[in-house]
C-alpha positions as CSV (number, residue, x, y, z in Angstrom):
1,M,158.6,113.8,96.1
2,G,159.2,116.4,93.4
3,A,155.7,115.8,92.0
4,F,154.2,116.4,95.5
5,N,156.2,119.6,95.9
6,R,155.0,120.9,92.5
7,A,151.4,120.0,93.4
8,H,151.7,121.7,96.8
9,K,153.2,124.8,95.2
10,K,150.4,125.0,92.6
11,A,147.7,124.6,95.3
12,S,149.4,127.3,97.3
13,Q,149.4,129.7,94.3
14,E,145.7,128.9,93.6
15,L,144.9,129.6,97.2
16,D,146.8,132.9,97.1
17,V,144.9,133.9,93.9
18,T,141.6,133.0,95.6
19,L,142.4,134.9,98.7
20,S,143.4,137.9,96.6
21,L,140.2,137.8,94.7
22,L,138.1,137.6,97.9
23,E,140.0,140.6,99.3
24,H,139.2,142.6,96.1
25,I,135.6,141.6,96.3
26,N,135.4,142.5,99.9
27,E,137.1,145.9,99.2
28,L,134.6,146.5,96.3
29,R,131.7,145.7,98.6
30,K,133.0,148.1,101.2
31,R,133.6,151.0,98.8
32,L,130.2,150.5,97.1
33,F,128.5,150.4,100.5
34,R,130.1,153.7,101.5
35,A,129.2,155.3,98.2
36,L,125.7,154.1,98.3
37,G,125.3,155.2,101.9
38,A,126.5,158.7,101.0
39,L,124.0,158.8,98.0
40,V,121.1,157.7,100.3
41,L,122.0,160.4,102.8
42,T,122.4,163.2,100.2
43,T,119.2,162.1,98.4
44,A,117.3,162.3,101.7
45,I,118.6,165.9,102.2
46,S,117.7,166.7,98.6
47,A,114.2,165.3,99.0
48,Y,113.5,168.0,101.6
49,F,113.9,170.6,98.9
50,A,112.4,168.5,96.0
51,D,109.1,170.5,95.8
52,Q,110.9,173.8,95.3
53,A,113.3,172.1,92.8
54,I,110.4,170.6,90.8
55,E,108.7,174.0,90.6
56,Y,112.0,175.6,89.5
57,L,112.7,173.0,86.9
58,S,109.3,173.4,85.5
59,G,110.1,177.0,84.6
60,P,110.8,176.5,80.9
61,L,107.2,175.2,80.5
62,G,105.6,178.0,82.5
63,G,105.6,176.2,85.9
64,S,104.3,172.9,87.3
65,E,100.7,173.9,86.4
66,A,101.6,173.4,82.7
67,L,102.3,169.7,83.4
68,V,99.5,167.0,83.0
69,S,99.8,163.8,85.1
70,I,97.9,160.8,83.8
71,E,99.2,158.0,86.1
72,I,98.6,157.6,89.8
73,T,102.3,157.0,90.5
74,E,103.7,159.6,88.2
75,N,104.0,162.5,90.7
76,I,105.9,160.4,93.3
77,A,108.2,159.1,90.5
78,I,109.3,162.6,89.5
79,F,109.7,163.5,93.2
80,M,112.2,160.6,93.6
81,R,114.0,161.3,90.3
82,V,114.6,165.0,91.2
83,S,115.7,164.0,94.7
84,L,118.1,161.5,93.3
85,L,119.7,164.0,90.9
86,G,120.1,166.4,93.8
87,G,121.6,163.6,95.9
88,L,124.0,162.7,93.1
89,V,125.3,166.3,92.9
90,L,125.7,166.6,96.7
91,G,127.2,163.1,97.2
92,M,129.7,163.3,94.2
93,P,132.8,164.0,96.4
94,V,132.3,160.8,98.4
95,I,131.3,158.7,95.4
96,V,134.3,159.8,93.4
97,Y,136.7,159.2,96.3
98,Q,135.4,155.7,96.9
99,I,135.6,154.7,93.2
100,V,139.2,156.1,92.8
101,R,140.4,154.4,96.0
102,F,139.1,151.1,94.8
103,V,140.5,151.4,91.3
104,L,143.9,152.8,92.5
105,P,144.5,151.3,95.9
106,G,148.3,151.5,96.0
107,L,148.6,155.3,95.7
108,E,151.8,157.0,96.9
109,K,151.7,160.0,99.2
110,K,152.1,162.5,96.3
111,E,149.5,160.7,94.2
112,R,147.0,160.7,97.1
113,L,147.5,164.5,97.4
114,W,146.5,164.9,93.7
115,L,143.5,162.7,94.4
116,Y,142.4,164.8,97.4
117,L,142.8,168.0,95.3
118,G,140.9,166.5,92.4
119,I,137.8,165.5,94.4
120,P,136.5,169.1,94.9
121,F,137.1,169.8,91.2
122,A,135.2,166.7,90.3
123,T,132.2,168.0,92.2
124,S,132.5,171.4,90.7
125,L,132.8,170.0,87.2
126,F,129.7,167.8,87.6
127,A,127.7,170.8,89.0
128,G,129.1,172.9,86.1
129,G,127.8,170.3,83.6
130,V,124.4,170.3,85.3
131,G,124.4,174.2,85.2
132,F,125.4,174.2,81.5
133,T,122.6,171.9,80.7
134,W,120.0,174.0,82.5
135,F,121.1,177.4,81.4
136,V,122.2,176.7,77.9
137,M,120.7,173.5,76.5
138,I,117.3,173.3,78.1
139,P,116.2,176.9,77.0
140,V,116.9,175.8,73.4
141,A,115.8,172.2,73.5
142,V,112.4,172.6,75.3
143,P,110.9,175.3,73.1
144,F,112.1,173.5,70.0
145,L,110.6,170.2,71.0
146,T,107.3,171.5,72.4
147,N,106.6,173.9,69.5
148,F,107.7,171.7,66.6
149,L,105.1,171.6,63.8
150,D,103.0,174.2,65.8
151,I,101.1,171.4,67.4
152,T,99.9,171.9,71.0
153,T,101.9,169.8,73.4
154,Q,100.5,168.6,76.8
155,V,103.6,167.6,78.7
156,R,103.6,164.7,81.1
157,P,105.7,165.2,84.3
158,Q,107.3,161.8,84.0
159,N,108.4,162.4,80.4
160,Y,109.6,166.0,81.0
161,F,111.6,165.3,84.2
162,E,113.1,162.1,82.7
163,F,114.2,164.1,79.8
164,I,115.9,167.0,81.7
165,T,117.4,164.8,84.5
166,K,118.8,162.4,82.0
167,I,120.5,165.2,80.1
168,M,121.7,166.9,83.2
169,T,123.2,163.6,84.6
170,W,125.0,162.6,81.4
171,I,126.3,166.1,80.6
172,G,127.4,166.5,84.3
173,L,129.4,163.2,84.1
174,S,130.8,164.2,80.7
175,F,132.2,167.4,82.3
176,E,134.5,165.1,84.4
177,M,136.5,164.2,81.3
178,P,139.3,166.8,81.7
179,L,139.9,165.9,85.3
180,I,139.9,162.2,84.6
181,A,142.4,162.8,81.7
182,F,144.6,164.8,84.0
183,I,144.7,162.2,86.8
184,L,145.3,159.4,84.3
185,A,148.2,161.4,82.8
186,K,149.6,162.0,86.3
187,L,149.6,158.2,86.9
188,K,151.3,157.6,83.5
189,I,148.4,155.7,82.1
190,I,147.7,158.0,79.2
191,T,149.4,161.0,77.5
192,G,148.2,164.1,75.8
193,K,149.9,162.9,72.6
194,Q,147.8,159.7,72.6
195,L,144.6,161.7,73.1
196,L,145.6,164.0,70.2
197,K,146.2,161.1,67.9
198,G,142.9,159.6,68.8
199,W,140.8,162.7,67.9
200,R,139.0,160.9,65.1
201,F,137.8,158.1,67.4
202,A,136.9,160.8,69.9
203,I,134.6,162.5,67.4
204,V,132.9,159.3,66.6
205,G,132.4,158.5,70.3
206,I,131.1,162.0,71.0
207,S,128.6,161.7,68.2
208,I,127.3,158.4,69.6
209,L,127.1,159.8,73.1
210,A,125.3,162.9,71.8
211,A,122.8,160.6,70.0
212,V,122.2,158.7,73.3
213,I,121.8,161.8,75.5
214,T,119.5,163.8,73.3
215,P,115.9,162.7,72.9
216,T,115.9,163.3,69.1
217,V,118.6,163.0,66.4
218,D,117.9,166.5,64.9
219,P,121.1,168.5,64.3
220,V,120.1,171.3,66.6
221,N,120.0,169.3,69.8
222,M,122.8,167.0,68.8
223,G,125.0,170.0,68.0
224,I,124.2,171.6,71.4
225,V,125.6,168.5,73.0
226,M,128.5,167.8,70.7
227,V,130.1,171.2,70.8
228,P,130.7,171.3,74.6
229,L,131.8,167.6,74.5
230,A,134.4,168.4,71.8
231,G,135.6,171.4,73.7
232,L,136.0,169.2,76.8
233,Y,138.0,166.8,74.8
234,I,140.4,169.5,73.7
235,I,140.7,170.7,77.3
236,S,141.4,167.1,78.3
237,I,144.3,166.9,75.8
238,F,145.8,170.1,77.2
239,L,145.4,168.9,80.9
240,A,146.8,165.5,80.0
241,W,149.9,167.2,78.5
242,I,150.3,169.2,81.7
243,G,149.7,166.2,83.9
244,G,152.3,164.2,82.1
245,R,155.0,167.0,82.5
246,T,154.4,167.9,86.2
């Protein structure tokens, strides 16, 4: 009888684990569906203004007439890429909310308040990162790359827009670092002291990230990326310290 009870208890525990896993999978599916739905909607809105955005983003080269398309699908590919970047910026509040609600489902009332306050900041930081890329990095990187060795460069639209949208997206996401550090410190997951102690590892990580983001490994472009990322890490330490004390 004792063996039967133990087997029954074990089977019950396994069933509970299975049900819990299925609930988490279903919750993940629901959150991803909502985030994807928001991204599709905002990308559709962004697509309406994509032509003007493409012309504006071509400014560092002298306008879209300076681009040379050599593939039949190239133009539509850049149209979708620019639309997707705009949709990501517009849909960031919903996307951030759905991710955080899945990762941290059991938030208390006070913690939910911090989450709601943090969402507008997340959008502003991402937009700030995109703006920093456009107004600071691109004006330095594009002339350097196109005029290197004084060889005439005919720029393809796909290559150019892949380059600038990739940098904008990654730098925009990197600008979320201080807010993430603050929220994690509020939830007692990290502390400012831990971030300060790990500054050496952070520098290595920032160097690797800069090498991934930039199209070349020259010190000029890598430095343009590394300096703001290092500054964001310092701000993250400060905000984590504040978050842990409030």
